[in-house]
N, C-alpha and C positions, 0 to 999 in steps of 0.2 A: 480659606481666605476668599473674599468676594472678588470676582474678576474685574479688574480696573477697566474703565471706559477708554476706548481708543478713539481719539479724535484725528480726523484726516484733514490735511492742509495741502494746497498746491503751492509750491515754492517758486520763487522768481527764476531760479536756475533750471526749472523744468522738471525737477524731481518731485516726488510725493513724500510728505512727512507725516508720520504717525506719532502723536504725543499721548502720554498716559501718566497717571500718578503712580509712581513706584514705591512711595512711602513718605515718611515724615521724620525730620530730625528731632533731637531732644527738645528743641525750642518750639516744636509743633509746626515748623516751616514745611510746606509741601515740597517734595522732591519729585521732579519730573524725569521721565525717560523718553527717548525718541528713537525711532527707526526710520530708515529712508529706503526708497526704492524707485524703480522706473514707473511703476504703476501701483494702484491700490491693492491689487492681489498680492504682489510681492511684499508690500508693507505689512499686510495682515499675516502673511506667512512668517515673517521675521518676528512679529509681535507674539505669535503663538509659540515660537521657539523660546522666547524670553520667559513666557509664562511657564513652559515646561521645565525650564531650568531654575524656576523659583525666583524670578526677577533679579537674579544676581549676575546675569550675563548680558552684555551689550555687544551685539554682533558688529563687525566691521561693515562698512558700507558695501564692500565687495563680497560680503559673505554669501556663499553659494553651497548648496548640496544637491547633487543630482540624484535621480531615481536609482541609477546604478550604484552610486556610492552609498546611498542609504541601505540598499539591500545587501551590499557587500559588508557593511558594518554590522548589520543585524545578523548575518550568517556567522561572522567572526565572533559575535557576542554569544551565539547559541551553539557554537560548534561542539562544545563538550557535552551537550545534552542530545546530540544527534548521533545515530548509529553511523559508524565509518562508511558503510556501503551507501547509505542515504546521503551522507556528506559529500562523497565523490560525485554523486549524481547532481546535487545542488551546485557544486562547483562547476560542473560542465554546463549546466543551464546558465549560470552567471557569465561564464566566459564566452560561450558560443551563441547565446541568444539575447540575454539581457544587456550585456555591455554594448554590443553593436547597435542596439535599438535605443538605449536610454542613457548613454554616457554623457550626452549633452543636454538632456532634458532636466531642467531644474524641478525639484520636488514639488514646489508650489504650483507648477504648471501641469502636473500629472492629473489626468482626468479620465472620464469614461471613454471618450472618443479615442484618446491615445492608446489606452489599453485594448479596446476593441479592435482598433486597426492592427495592433501588434498581433493579437490572437488570429485575426483573419489572414495576415501575411504568413504566419507560421503554418496555417492549414494549407495555404496556396503553395507554400514551399514543399509540401509533401510530408510534413510531420504527421504522425498518426494522431488521431483524436485523443487517445489515451496519454500520449506524451504532452500534447498541448494542455490538456487538463492538469497534468502534473506540474507543468511550468506555472500555470495560472495559480494553483494552490500554493506553490512556493512563493510567488509574488504577493499573494493576498496575505499569507501568514507573516511575511516580512514587513508588511505595511500596517499590521495591527496596531503597533505602538504609535505610528504616525497618525492614524485615524483617531486613536484615543486622545492624543494631544492636540487634535484639531488642526494638524498641519495639512492634512488633505481631507476631502470628503469621503464618506463611505459609499462608493459607487459600485462596489464589487458584485452586489446582488443583481445588478442590471447588465452584467456582461453575459453575452450569449456564446455558449460553446455547444456544438452538437453532442448528442448523447453517444456514448460508446456502444457500438453494436457488438454484442457478445457472440463470439464464434461458438459453433457447436463443439462442445467439449468431447474429447475422445474417451469413450468408456468401453472397456473390453466386454464383449458378450460373455455369457456363462461358458459357452463352448470355447471361446478364445482363452478365457481364464484357465479352464481345465487343461488346455493344451500347454500353456505356459507352466502350470503346476506339474504336469506329468513329466516335462523335460527336466525341471530343476529338482524334483523330489528325490532323485537318485544321486544328486551331486551335492557336494559339501563346500563349494568355494564361498568366500565372503559375498561375492556378487549374487549368487543364487540365494543365499540366506537372506541377504538384504531385500531382494524382491519379495520373498515370502513374508518378511516382517512388515513391509509396507502394504502388501495385499490384505493383511489381517489386523493392521493397526491404523492405517491411513496416515502415517507420519510423512512429513515432507522429506525430500532427498537430502537437504542440508541438515535436518534434524537427525536423520539416519547416520550421516557421516560424523555427527557430533556426539553420538552415543558412546558413553564409557561403560565399562562393566559395572562400575559403582552405581550407575543409574538404573540397573536392572536387579530387582529383588526376586530371584528365582524361587525362593521359598514361599513368598506371598503372591507370586505370579503378577508382578506389577512392574511397569516400565515408566520411568520418570523422564520427561523432556525438560532439559535444563539449558541447552545451548544449541546453536546451529552453526554450520560451516558455509562460508561463501568465498569465492575468489573475486577480489575487488582490485581496482587500480591502486597502485602504490602511492604513498604520500608525496613522493617527489614528482609525480605527474608525468613520468617518462612514458613516451608513446608505446601503447600496447603492453606495458609492463604491469603484471598483476601479482598478487600474492594471496595465499590461503589465510583466511582470518576466522578465528573462532569468536562468535558473537552471542549475545543474549538472544533468546527466541524472538520471533517476529513481533509479537505483541504481548501484553500482560496475560491475555487469555491463552497464549501459546505455552506458558508454563503449565504443565498438566501431568497427570498420572493416568496411565492407560492399563487396564487389566489385560493380561495376556491369555488367549485361549490355551487350554491345557496342551493340545498337540504342539503348539508353537513353543510353549514353555519347555516341553520335553526336548524339542529339537535344540533349543538354546542351551539346555543343560549339557547335552552331548557336545555341542559346538564349543562351549567354553572350555571343556576339558582338553581340546586340541588347539585352542588359541589363547595364548597367555599375554597378549598385549594389553595395553591400557585402554585402548579403544576397541570397539567391536569390529568396525570396518578397517581391518588391517590386512595387508598382504605381506606376510613375513614381519619385518620390523618397520614397514612403510605404511603410513596412513593413506587410506583410499579417499580421494576427494570426489566431489559431485560429478565432475566431467568424466572421470574414469568410470563411475557407475553408469552414467548416461551412455557412454560408448559401448560398454559391455552389455547393457540392456538391449541395444539395437541388435547385437549378435544373438541374444536369447530369443528375441522376436523372430529373427530370420530363421534360426534353427527350429523353432517350434511352428513355423508356417503361419505366423500371425502378422498381419499388415503393420506397417511402421507406426510408431507413436513415441512420444517423449516420456520421460520417467514420471511426470506429474499425472499421466493417465492412470497410474496405479492408484493414486490417492482418489481420483474421481471414481474409479471402479469400486474401491472400498466403500465410499460414501453411498454409491448407488446400490450396491449389494445390501448394505445395512438397511437402507430405506425399504428395499424390496422385501426384506425379511422382518419388517415390523419394528425397527428401531424408532423410538420417539425422537422428535426433533431436538429436544433439550439434551438428551443423552448423547446423541450423535454430535451435536454442536460442541459439547465439552471434550469429546474424544478428538475431534478434528482441530480443536483450539480456536474455534470461531468465537467472536465476542458476543454473539447472540444467536438463538435458534432461527431468527428471521433470515439472517445471512445464509444459513445452511439450506433452508427451504427455498429461498430465492435462487440459490446457485444450483441446486440439484433436483428440485421437484420435477422439472421439465425433462429430465434425462431418464426417467423410469420407463423407457419404451417397452422392454420385455414384460415388465410387471403390468403395465397398462394393457398390453396386448392380451396377457393371460386373463386379466379381469374382464376384458371385453368379450373374450371367447366364452368365459363362464356365463356372462350375462346373456350371451347368444343362445345358450342351452335352454333358457327359459321360454324361448319361442316355440310354440306348438302350431304347426301349419294346420289350417282347416281341412276337414274331410271333404273330398271332392264329391259333389252331388248331394251333400247333406249340410250345406252351410247354414248357419244360424246367425241372424243379425241380432246381437245382444241388445242393441238399442231399441229395435222394433219390439223385441220380446218383452222388454220392461214396460213398454207402452201398452 
């Protein structure tokens, strides 16, 4: 349907009126619609809402919707398509940051300056750049429908947020890795087996906790990643109350199958004979959760004389060793569950310190120092 022309008038009572043709009756008589506001901007906003509703809705003169209310409604509408852990984060953003800033800001007044000021204030308050970026992405995605319906302008590309400075990732050196392996090789606890699995498959800590024996085909030496485990805030929002939740993997690419090295497959065959639980990571009849693995990993590092690191350093170490030993980016990307090889190379190419050092040392062997007293200038010789 062609967009009806909106005509703007100044009323005697000081308000602004917007009139438009909303249709025709059976006799062909023109039917008019009208919206009112304090200014032209508000009138156009209400008019766009009417168009979005198919010209069947006439807002009351006091009709208002704030930025906060719009985002709240969008989150409610999408909540069943969002992972529970992400939903809890969005709810915190809404309550702690968006509501205080935009509970009184009408949607039609939302613009580049207001959002940029909000971003700047959050950075001044000490929020990390990564968190501010995450809040911005949440607001932008919540406003997609408002932009499409022309309720607000698409000013999001003009918002400035500083780039995140990537911290140097912790990667165990070959010497450190060997010390860890020497310590756990003679032990058979689930915590030790878990470290070994991650060192040679690169799976995430939550994916390790989510592994069931049915996910591992020991005959074909294949491990299938189908779920992950996270501890997230409970639905009732009680302060500091959390619960263990089994979720689908992080992304679609995180659903993957990983071939097991023969030595690791043999270890798991033996381990399975002694552990009959449904999940791989079980201590007796109790499932081991990520924070327990993290706590015990700190003990392993201390006992092996390796400096402190978190569990995710094991995944970084696997990726680095793989690249050092000639893995192509596409293969490694699929094993790690990245959506593209570009992500893998961007994340890990700079961390190959030992590999680069060896290559540079090899290149250095090509240098042949000149014989003292019998130097020959090759350039002069050619002349």
